PyMOL commands that place a pseudoatom at each C-alpha (Angstrom):
pseudoatom trace, name=CA, resn=MET, resi=1, chain=A, elem=C, hetatm=0, pos=[-37.542, 12.576, -0.698]
pseudoatom trace, name=CA, resn=HIS, resi=2, chain=A, elem=C, hetatm=0, pos=[-38.624, 9.141, 0.785]
pseudoatom trace, name=CA, resn=ASP, resi=3, chain=A, elem=C, hetatm=0, pos=[-38.580, 10.882, 4.220]
pseudoatom trace, name=CA, resn=CYS, resi=4, chain=A, elem=C, hetatm=0, pos=[-41.837, 12.383, 4.591]
pseudoatom trace, name=CA, resn=HIS, resi=5, chain=A, elem=C, hetatm=0, pos=[-43.511, 8.999, 3.570]
pseudoatom trace, name=CA, resn=GLU, resi=6, chain=A, elem=C, hetatm=0, pos=[-41.366, 6.919, 5.671]
pseudoatom trace, name=CA, resn=LYS, resi=7, chain=A, elem=C, hetatm=0, pos=[-43.528, 7.310, 8.688]
pseudoatom trace, name=CA, resn=TYR, resi=8, chain=A, elem=C, hetatm=0, pos=[-46.772, 7.052, 6.921]
pseudoatom trace, name=CA, resn=ILE, resi=9, chain=A, elem=C, hetatm=0, pos=[-45.714, 3.822, 5.136]
pseudoatom trace, name=CA, resn=LYS, resi=10, chain=A, elem=C, hetatm=0, pos=[-44.398, 2.712, 8.828]
pseudoatom trace, name=CA, resn=ARG, resi=11, chain=A, elem=C, hetatm=0, pos=[-47.881, 2.796, 9.457]
pseudoatom trace, name=CA, resn=CYS, resi=12, chain=A, elem=C, hetatm=0, pos=[-48.895, 0.587, 6.609]
pseudoatom trace, name=CA, resn=TYR, resi=13, chain=A, elem=C, hetatm=0, pos=[-46.927, -2.079, 7.949]
pseudoatom trace, name=CA, resn=GLU, resi=14, chain=A, elem=C, hetatm=0, pos=[-48.050, -1.664, 11.953]
pseudoatom trace, name=CA, resn=LEU, resi=15, chain=A, elem=C, hetatm=0, pos=[-51.442, -2.476, 10.061]
pseudoatom trace, name=CA, resn=ALA, resi=16, chain=A, elem=C, hetatm=0, pos=[-50.357, -5.015, 7.813]
pseudoatom trace, name=CA, resn=VAL, resi=17, chain=A, elem=C, hetatm=0, pos=[-48.620, -7.159, 10.429]
pseudoatom trace, name=CA, resn=SER, resi=18, chain=A, elem=C, hetatm=0, pos=[-52.037, -6.587, 12.539]
pseudoatom trace, name=CA, resn=ALA, resi=19, chain=A, elem=C, hetatm=0, pos=[-54.356, -7.998, 9.762]
pseudoatom trace, name=CA, resn=GLY, resi=20, chain=A, elem=C, hetatm=0, pos=[-51.289, -10.736, 9.599]
pseudoatom trace, name=CA, resn=LYS, resi=21, chain=A, elem=C, hetatm=0, pos=[-51.962, -11.458, 13.406]
pseudoatom trace, name=CA, resn=LYS, resi=22, chain=A, elem=C, hetatm=0, pos=[-55.552, -11.449, 13.480]
pseudoatom trace, name=CA, resn=GLY, resi=23, chain=A, elem=C, hetatm=0, pos=[-55.323, -14.382, 10.691]
pseudoatom trace, name=CA, resn=PHE, resi=24, chain=A, elem=C, hetatm=0, pos=[-55.611, -12.287, 7.181]
pseudoatom trace, name=CA, resn=ASP, resi=25, chain=A, elem=C, hetatm=0, pos=[-53.635, -11.110, 4.788]
pseudoatom trace, name=CA, resn=THR, resi=26, chain=A, elem=C, hetatm=0, pos=[-50.422, -8.508, 5.676]
pseudoatom trace, name=CA, resn=PHE, resi=27, chain=A, elem=C, hetatm=0, pos=[-51.491, -5.492, 4.069]
pseudoatom trace, name=CA, resn=GLY, resi=28, chain=A, elem=C, hetatm=0, pos=[-52.357, -2.162, 5.524]
pseudoatom trace, name=CA, resn=ALA, resi=29, chain=A, elem=C, hetatm=0, pos=[-53.323, 1.620, 4.183]
pseudoatom trace, name=CA, resn=VAL, resi=30, chain=A, elem=C, hetatm=0, pos=[-53.722, 4.825, 5.400]
pseudoatom trace, name=CA, resn=LEU, resi=31, chain=A, elem=C, hetatm=0, pos=[-55.046, 8.063, 3.807]
pseudoatom trace, name=CA, resn=VAL, resi=32, chain=A, elem=C, hetatm=0, pos=[-53.368, 11.176, 4.987]
pseudoatom trace, name=CA, resn=SER, resi=33, chain=A, elem=C, hetatm=0, pos=[-54.390, 14.875, 4.383]
pseudoatom trace, name=CA, resn=ASP, resi=34, chain=A, elem=C, hetatm=0, pos=[-52.151, 18.088, 5.371]
pseudoatom trace, name=CA, resn=GLY, resi=35, chain=A, elem=C, hetatm=0, pos=[-49.578, 15.504, 7.063]
pseudoatom trace, name=CA, resn=GLU, resi=36, chain=A, elem=C, hetatm=0, pos=[-52.503, 13.805, 9.576]
pseudoatom trace, name=CA, resn=ILE, resi=37, chain=A, elem=C, hetatm=0, pos=[-53.599, 10.619, 9.197]
pseudoatom trace, name=CA, resn=ILE, resi=38, chain=A, elem=C, hetatm=0, pos=[-57.688, 10.917, 8.413]
pseudoatom trace, name=CA, resn=ALA, resi=39, chain=A, elem=C, hetatm=0, pos=[-58.296, 7.264, 8.076]
pseudoatom trace, name=CA, resn=GLU, resi=40, chain=A, elem=C, hetatm=0, pos=[-56.902, 3.797, 7.920]
pseudoatom trace, name=CA, resn=ALA, resi=41, chain=A, elem=C, hetatm=0, pos=[-57.230, -0.013, 7.287]
pseudoatom trace, name=CA, resn=GLU, resi=42, chain=A, elem=C, hetatm=0, pos=[-56.111, -3.519, 7.344]
pseudoatom trace, name=CA, resn=ASN, resi=43, chain=A, elem=C, hetatm=0, pos=[-56.999, -6.559, 5.249]
pseudoatom trace, name=CA, resn=THR, resi=44, chain=A, elem=C, hetatm=0, pos=[-59.976, -8.656, 6.276]
pseudoatom trace, name=CA, resn=ALA, resi=45, chain=A, elem=C, hetatm=0, pos=[-60.421, -10.534, 2.704]
pseudoatom trace, name=CA, resn=ASP, resi=46, chain=A, elem=C, hetatm=0, pos=[-61.648, -13.833, 3.959]
pseudoatom trace, name=CA, resn=TYR, resi=47, chain=A, elem=C, hetatm=0, pos=[-61.584, -16.387, 0.174]
pseudoatom trace, name=CA, resn=GLU, resi=48, chain=A, elem=C, hetatm=0, pos=[-63.991, -19.121, 1.442]
pseudoatom trace, name=CA, resn=LYS, resi=49, chain=A, elem=C, hetatm=0, pos=[-66.815, -16.314, 2.100]
pseudoatom trace, name=CA, resn=GLY, resi=50, chain=A, elem=C, hetatm=0, pos=[-65.467, -14.834, -0.809]
pseudoatom trace, name=CA, resn=LEU, resi=51, chain=A, elem=C, hetatm=0, pos=[-64.844, -11.544, 0.591]
pseudoatom trace, name=CA, resn=PHE, resi=52, chain=A, elem=C, hetatm=0, pos=[-62.431, -9.760, -1.263]
pseudoatom trace, name=CA, resn=GLY, resi=53, chain=A, elem=C, hetatm=0, pos=[-61.433, -7.126, 1.748]
pseudoatom trace, name=CA, resn=HIS, resi=54, chain=A, elem=C, hetatm=0, pos=[-58.318, -5.875, 0.390]
pseudoatom trace, name=CA, resn=ALA, resi=55, chain=A, elem=C, hetatm=0, pos=[-56.859, -2.932, 2.590]
pseudoatom trace, name=CA, resn=GLU, resi=56, chain=A, elem=C, hetatm=0, pos=[-57.491, -0.529, -0.248]
pseudoatom trace, name=CA, resn=PHE, resi=57, chain=A, elem=C, hetatm=0, pos=[-60.243, -1.333, -1.324]
pseudoatom trace, name=CA, resn=ASN, resi=58, chain=A, elem=C, hetatm=0, pos=[-61.318, -1.452, 2.985]
pseudoatom trace, name=CA, resn=LEU, resi=59, chain=A, elem=C, hetatm=0, pos=[-59.902, 1.951, 3.305]
pseudoatom trace, name=CA, resn=VAL, resi=60, chain=A, elem=C, hetatm=0, pos=[-61.706, 3.506, -0.537]
pseudoatom trace, name=CA, resn=HIS, resi=61, chain=A, elem=C, hetatm=0, pos=[-65.098, 2.234, 1.346]
pseudoatom trace, name=CA, resn=LYS, resi=62, chain=A, elem=C, hetatm=0, pos=[-64.372, 4.404, 4.514]
pseudoatom trace, name=CA, resn=CYS, resi=63, chain=A, elem=C, hetatm=0, pos=[-63.414, 7.244, 2.836]
pseudoatom trace, name=CA, resn=ALA, resi=64, chain=A, elem=C, hetatm=0, pos=[-66.245, 7.734, -0.143]
pseudoatom trace, name=CA, resn=ASN, resi=65, chain=A, elem=C, hetatm=0, pos=[-68.697, 10.023, 0.933]
pseudoatom trace, name=CA, resn=ALA, resi=66, chain=A, elem=C, hetatm=0, pos=[-66.855, 10.789, 4.115]
pseudoatom trace, name=CA, resn=PHE, resi=67, chain=A, elem=C, hetatm=0, pos=[-64.614, 13.307, 2.640]
pseudoatom trace, name=CA, resn=SER, resi=68, chain=A, elem=C, hetatm=0, pos=[-64.530, 15.867, 0.095]
pseudoatom trace, name=CA, resn=ASP, resi=69, chain=A, elem=C, hetatm=0, pos=[-63.507, 15.888, -3.385]
pseudoatom trace, name=CA, resn=HIS, resi=70, chain=A, elem=C, hetatm=0, pos=[-61.060, 18.628, -2.646]
pseudoatom trace, name=CA, resn=VAL, resi=71, chain=A, elem=C, hetatm=0, pos=[-59.900, 17.142, 0.354]
pseudoatom trace, name=CA, resn=LEU, resi=72, chain=A, elem=C, hetatm=0, pos=[-59.093, 13.336, -1.476]
pseudoatom trace, name=CA, resn=GLU, resi=73, chain=A, elem=C, hetatm=0, pos=[-57.787, 15.002, -4.422]
pseudoatom trace, name=CA, resn=ASN, resi=74, chain=A, elem=C, hetatm=0, pos=[-55.121, 16.549, -2.469]
pseudoatom trace, name=CA, resn=ALA, resi=75, chain=A, elem=C, hetatm=0, pos=[-54.664, 13.755, -0.250]
pseudoatom trace, name=CA, resn=VAL, resi=76, chain=A, elem=C, hetatm=0, pos=[-51.919, 11.187, -0.675]
pseudoatom trace, name=CA, resn=PHE, resi=77, chain=A, elem=C, hetatm=0, pos=[-53.197, 7.430, -0.409]
pseudoatom trace, name=CA, resn=TYR, resi=78, chain=A, elem=C, hetatm=0, pos=[-50.165, 5.514, 1.076]
pseudoatom trace, name=CA, resn=THR, resi=79, chain=A, elem=C, hetatm=0, pos=[-50.218, 1.218, 0.780]
pseudoatom trace, name=CA, resn=SER, resi=80, chain=A, elem=C, hetatm=0, pos=[-48.019, -1.162, 2.195]
pseudoatom trace, name=CA, resn=CYS, resi=81, chain=A, elem=C, hetatm=0, pos=[-48.034, -3.185, -1.033]
pseudoatom trace, name=CA, resn=ALA, resi=82, chain=A, elem=C, hetatm=0, pos=[-48.342, -1.927, -4.852]
pseudoatom trace, name=CA, resn=PRO, resi=83, chain=A, elem=C, hetatm=0, pos=[-51.658, -2.043, -5.235]
pseudoatom trace, name=CA, resn=CYS, resi=84, chain=A, elem=C, hetatm=0, pos=[-53.896, -5.087, -7.311]
pseudoatom trace, name=CA, resn=VAL, resi=85, chain=A, elem=C, hetatm=0, pos=[-55.505, -3.273, -10.396]
pseudoatom trace, name=CA, resn=ARG, resi=86, chain=A, elem=C, hetatm=0, pos=[-59.067, -3.789, -8.272]
pseudoatom trace, name=CA, resn=CYS, resi=87, chain=A, elem=C, hetatm=0, pos=[-57.712, -1.463, -5.813]
pseudoatom trace, name=CA, resn=LEU, resi=88, chain=A, elem=C, hetatm=0, pos=[-56.159, 0.465, -8.052]
pseudoatom trace, name=CA, resn=MET, resi=89, chain=A, elem=C, hetatm=0, pos=[-59.411, 1.466, -9.958]
pseudoatom trace, name=CA, resn=ALA, resi=90, chain=A, elem=C, hetatm=0, pos=[-61.224, 1.995, -6.516]
pseudoatom trace, name=CA, resn=ILE, resi=91, chain=A, elem=C, hetatm=0, pos=[-58.735, 4.786, -5.148]
pseudoatom trace, name=CA, resn=ALA, resi=92, chain=A, elem=C, hetatm=0, pos=[-59.085, 6.348, -8.321]
pseudoatom trace, name=CA, resn=SER, resi=93, chain=A, elem=C, hetatm=0, pos=[-62.759, 6.068, -8.138]
pseudoatom trace, name=CA, resn=LEU, resi=94, chain=A, elem=C, hetatm=0, pos=[-62.203, 8.210, -5.042]
pseudoatom trace, name=CA, resn=GLY, resi=95, chain=A, elem=C, hetatm=0, pos=[-60.346, 11.036, -7.007]
pseudoatom trace, name=CA, resn=VAL, resi=96, chain=A, elem=C, hetatm=0, pos=[-57.293, 10.760, -5.130]
pseudoatom trace, name=CA, resn=ARG, resi=97, chain=A, elem=C, hetatm=0, pos=[-54.176, 11.626, -7.678]
pseudoatom trace, name=CA, resn=THR, resi=98, chain=A, elem=C, hetatm=0, pos=[-50.961, 10.195, -5.685]
pseudoatom trace, name=CA, resn=ILE, resi=99, chain=A, elem=C, hetatm=0, pos=[-50.475, 6.614, -4.112]
pseudoatom trace, name=CA, resn=VAL, resi=100, chain=A, elem=C, hetatm=0, pos=[-47.643, 5.782, -2.290]
pseudoatom trace, name=CA, resn=TYR, resi=101, chain=A, elem=C, hetatm=0, pos=[-46.724, 2.113, -2.076]
pseudoatom trace, name=CA, resn=GLY, resi=102, chain=A, elem=C, hetatm=0, pos=[-43.658, 0.338, 0.250]
pseudoatom trace, name=CA, resn=VAL, resi=103, chain=A, elem=C, hetatm=0, pos=[-43.097, -2.830, -1.488]
pseudoatom trace, name=CA, resn=SER, resi=104, chain=A, elem=C, hetatm=0, pos=[-43.148, -3.092, -5.405]
pseudoatom trace, name=CA, resn=TYR, resi=105, chain=A, elem=C, hetatm=0, pos=[-44.809, -5.234, -7.541]
pseudoatom trace, name=CA, resn=LYS, resi=106, chain=A, elem=C, hetatm=0, pos=[-41.315, -7.171, -8.837]
pseudoatom trace, name=CA, resn=SER, resi=107, chain=A, elem=C, hetatm=0, pos=[-41.205, -7.612, -5.115]
pseudoatom trace, name=CA, resn=PHE, resi=108, chain=A, elem=C, hetatm=0, pos=[-44.450, -9.123, -4.048]
pseudoatom trace, name=CA, resn=GLN, resi=109, chain=A, elem=C, hetatm=0, pos=[-44.084, -11.694, -6.687]
pseudoatom trace, name=CA, resn=LYS, resi=110, chain=A, elem=C, hetatm=0, pos=[-41.162, -13.425, -5.247]
pseudoatom trace, name=CA, resn=LEU, resi=111, chain=A, elem=C, hetatm=0, pos=[-44.208, -14.554, -2.289]
pseudoatom trace, name=CA, resn=LEU, resi=112, chain=A, elem=C, hetatm=0, pos=[-46.810, -15.697, -5.035]
pseudoatom trace, name=CA, resn=PRO, resi=113, chain=A, elem=C, hetatm=0, pos=[-46.913, -18.931, -7.251]
pseudoatom trace, name=CA, resn=PHE, resi=114, chain=A, elem=C, hetatm=0, pos=[-46.387, -16.952, -10.527]
pseudoatom trace, name=CA, resn=GLU, resi=115, chain=A, elem=C, hetatm=0, pos=[-44.697, -13.762, -12.396]
pseudoatom trace, name=CA, resn=GLU, resi=116, chain=A, elem=C, hetatm=0, pos=[-46.534, -11.709, -14.407]
pseudoatom trace, name=CA, resn=GLU, resi=117, chain=A, elem=C, hetatm=0, pos=[-45.694, -8.374, -16.108]
pseudoatom trace, name=CA, resn=VAL, resi=118, chain=A, elem=C, hetatm=0, pos=[-46.726, -5.000, -14.539]
pseudoatom trace, name=CA, resn=PRO, resi=119, chain=A, elem=C, hetatm=0, pos=[-48.200, -2.911, -16.951]
pseudoatom trace, name=CA, resn=ASP, resi=120, chain=A, elem=C, hetatm=0, pos=[-47.542, 0.864, -16.559]
pseudoatom trace, name=CA, resn=TYR, resi=121, chain=A, elem=C, hetatm=0, pos=[-50.670, 1.316, -15.035]
pseudoatom trace, name=CA, resn=GLU, resi=122, chain=A, elem=C, hetatm=0, pos=[-50.021, 5.186, -14.902]
pseudoatom trace, name=CA, resn=LYS, resi=123, chain=A, elem=C, hetatm=0, pos=[-49.941, 5.754, -18.386]
pseudoatom trace, name=CA, resn=ILE, resi=124, chain=A, elem=C, hetatm=0, pos=[-53.357, 3.532, -18.445]
pseudoatom trace, name=CA, resn=LEU, resi=125, chain=A, elem=C, hetatm=0, pos=[-55.086, 5.646, -16.626]
pseudoatom trace, name=CA, resn=GLY, resi=126, chain=A, elem=C, hetatm=0, pos=[-53.569, 8.928, -17.852]
pseudoatom trace, name=CA, resn=SER, resi=127, chain=A, elem=C, hetatm=0, pos=[-54.853, 7.352, -20.815]
pseudoatom trace, name=CA, resn=MET, resi=128, chain=A, elem=C, hetatm=0, pos=[-58.959, 7.092, -19.510]
pseudoatom trace, name=CA, resn=GLY, resi=129, chain=A, elem=C, hetatm=0, pos=[-58.266, 10.801, -18.097]
pseudoatom trace, name=CA, resn=VAL, resi=130, chain=A, elem=C, hetatm=0, pos=[-57.182, 9.863, -14.810]
pseudoatom trace, name=CA, resn=SER, resi=131, chain=A, elem=C, hetatm=0, pos=[-54.579, 11.818, -13.435]
pseudoatom trace, name=CA, resn=MET, resi=132, chain=A, elem=C, hetatm=0, pos=[-52.461, 9.370, -11.071]
pseudoatom trace, name=CA, resn=LYS, resi=133, chain=A, elem=C, hetatm=0, pos=[-49.264, 9.736, -9.688]
pseudoatom trace, name=CA, resn=LEU, resi=134, chain=A, elem=C, hetatm=0, pos=[-47.388, 6.159, -7.858]
pseudoatom trace, name=CA, resn=ILE, resi=135, chain=A, elem=C, hetatm=0, pos=[-44.692, 6.554, -5.840]
pseudoatom trace, name=CA, resn=GLY, resi=136, chain=A, elem=C, hetatm=0, pos=[-42.469, 3.893, -4.115]
pseudoatom trace, name=CA, resn=PRO, resi=137, chain=A, elem=C, hetatm=0, pos=[-41.043, 1.628, -3.502]
pseudoatom trace, name=CA, resn=VAL, resi=138, chain=A, elem=C, hetatm=0, pos=[-40.653, 2.998, 0.355]
pseudoatom trace, name=CA, resn=LEU, resi=139, chain=A, elem=C, hetatm=0, pos=[-38.487, 0.864, 3.085]
pseudoatom trace, name=CA, resn=GLU, resi=140, chain=A, elem=C, hetatm=0, pos=[-39.171, -1.918, 0.704]
pseudoatom trace, name=CA, resn=ASP, resi=141, chain=A, elem=C, hetatm=0, pos=[-37.212, -4.477, 2.996]
pseudoatom trace, name=CA, resn=GLU, resi=142, chain=A, elem=C, hetatm=0, pos=[-39.160, -3.637, 6.254]
pseudoatom trace, name=CA, resn=GLY, resi=143, chain=A, elem=C, hetatm=0, pos=[-42.562, -4.015, 4.176]
pseudoatom trace, name=CA, resn=MET, resi=144, chain=A, elem=C, hetatm=0, pos=[-41.346, -7.647, 2.868]
pseudoatom trace, name=CA, resn=HIS, resi=145, chain=A, elem=C, hetatm=0, pos=[-40.810, -8.506, 6.560]
pseudoatom trace, name=CA, resn=ALA, resi=146, chain=A, elem=C, hetatm=0, pos=[-44.575, -7.720, 7.076]
pseudoatom trace, name=CA, resn=PHE, resi=147, chain=A, elem=C, hetatm=0, pos=[-45.284, -10.459, 5.345]
pseudoatom trace, name=CA, resn=GLU, resi=148, chain=A, elem=C, hetatm=0, pos=[-43.902, -12.927, 7.333]
pseudoatom trace, name=CA, resn=TYR, resi=149, chain=A, elem=C, hetatm=0, pos=[-46.692, -12.703, 9.332]
pseudoatom trace, name=CA, resn=TRP, resi=150, chain=A, elem=C, hetatm=0, pos=[-49.457, -14.123, 6.520]
pseudoatom trace, name=CA, resn=GLY, resi=151, chain=A, elem=C, hetatm=0, pos=[-52.329, -15.659, 7.665]
pseudoatom trace, name=CA, resn=GLY, resi=152, chain=A, elem=C, hetatm=0, pos=[-51.258, -15.703, 11.590]
pseudoatom trace, name=CA, resn=ASP, resi=153, chain=A, elem=C, hetatm=0, pos=[-48.536, -17.794, 11.823]
pseudoatom trace, name=CA, resn=HIS, resi=154, chain=A, elem=C, hetatm=0, pos=[-44.883, -16.109, 11.819]
pseudoatom trace, name=CA, resn=ARG, resi=155, chain=A, elem=C, hetatm=0, pos=[-42.537, -17.614, 9.141]
pseudoatom trace, name=CA, resn=PRO, resi=156, chain=A, elem=C, hetatm=0, pos=[-38.991, -15.652, 8.001]
pseudoatom trace, name=CA, resn=LEU, resi=157, chain=A, elem=C, hetatm=0, pos=[-39.265, -14.107, 4.267]
pseudoatom trace, name=CA, resn=GLU, resi=158, chain=A, elem=C, hetatm=0, pos=[-36.687, -16.726, 3.647]
pseudoatom trace, name=CA, resn=GLU, resi=159, chain=A, elem=C, hetatm=0, pos=[-38.484, -19.627, 4.346]
pseudoatom trace, name=CA, resn=LEU, resi=160, chain=A, elem=C, hetatm=0, pos=[-41.572, -17.998, 2.252]
pseudoatom trace, name=CA, resn=ILE, resi=161, chain=A, elem=C, hetatm=0, pos=[-39.468, -16.871, -1.054]
pseudoatom trace, name=CA, resn=ARG, resi=162, chain=A, elem=C, hetatm=0, pos=[-37.910, -20.475, -1.003]
pseudoatom trace, name=CA, resn=GLU, resi=163, chain=A, elem=C, hetatm=0, pos=[-41.202, -22.145, -0.762]
pseudoatom trace, name=CA, resn=MET, resi=164, chain=A, elem=C, hetatm=0, pos=[-42.418, -20.114, -3.785]
pseudoatom trace, name=CA, resn=ASP, resi=165, chain=A, elem=C, hetatm=0, pos=[-39.096, -20.449, -5.534]
pseudoatom trace, name=CA, resn=GLU, resi=166, chain=A, elem=C, hetatm=0, pos=[-39.765, -24.444, -5.565]
pseudoatom trace, name=CA, resn=ILE, resi=167, chain=A, elem=C, hetatm=0, pos=[-43.420, -23.953, -6.557]
pseudoatom trace, name=CA, resn=LYS, resi=168, chain=A, elem=C, hetatm=0, pos=[-42.365, -22.021, -9.536]
pseudoatom trace, name=CA, resn=ALA, resi=169, chain=A, elem=C, hetatm=0, pos=[-39.564, -24.387, -10.557]
pseudoatom trace, name=CA, resn=LYS, resi=170, chain=A, elem=C, hetatm=0, pos=[-41.651, -27.472, -10.481]
pseudoatom trace, name=CA, resn=ALA, resi=171, chain=A, elem=C, hetatm=0, pos=[-44.624, -25.142, -12.267]
pseudoatom trace, name=CA, resn=GLY, resi=172, chain=A, elem=C, hetatm=0, pos=[-41.311, -24.535, -14.851]
pseudoatom trace, name=CA, resn=ALA, resi=173, chain=A, elem=C, hetatm=0, pos=[-40.216, -28.281, -15.149]
pseudoatom trace, name=CA, resn=GLU, resi=174, chain=A, elem=C, hetatm=0, pos=[-43.928, -29.186, -16.514]
pseudoatom trace, name=CA, resn=LYS, resi=175, chain=A, elem=C, hetatm=0, pos=[-44.342, -26.774, -18.373]
pseudoatom trace, name=CA, resn=ASN, resi=176, chain=A, elem=C, hetatm=0, pos=[-41.009, -27.658, -20.365]
pseudoatom trace, name=CA, resn=SER, resi=177, chain=A, elem=C, hetatm=0, pos=[-41.897, -31.509, -20.112]
for i in range(1, 177): cmd.bond("trace and resi %d" % i, "trace and resi %d" % (i + 1))
show_as sticks, trace
zoom trace
């Protein structure tokens, strides 16, 4: 089942690495219609300027008013990592019904200084009358290595995870003292 998704997820990872090499966070996204990539975007977030710039959000902006509702509801939105809530809402606003992601929320949390419970987004969207299917993870190990280019400097994945584990352990120790 994932074979047809792999080539598009690989493109998302290429875009993610490209964003990272430019000094941005490593995320990429593509929109596929009838087996063809019709639009793509990478992360351009700039926290100092307060620019959101997530890859998925950038792709939504590119696609809004560029494609008909019919194209969008039958297209597949591919993203290098399971989308944040803001991006998920933006994708839903396009009318896209299928999202395929590379790296899962659970694996991505290994690179964050905190862990949080991930709600059932499909169910929540469904309760609002929005039909959305989230498929993944796809080629997750490969996707985790794209994060090695986060912010421009290449650093081994193991080092990044170890660093976050230390931050989490320190936070846990402070919380318990």
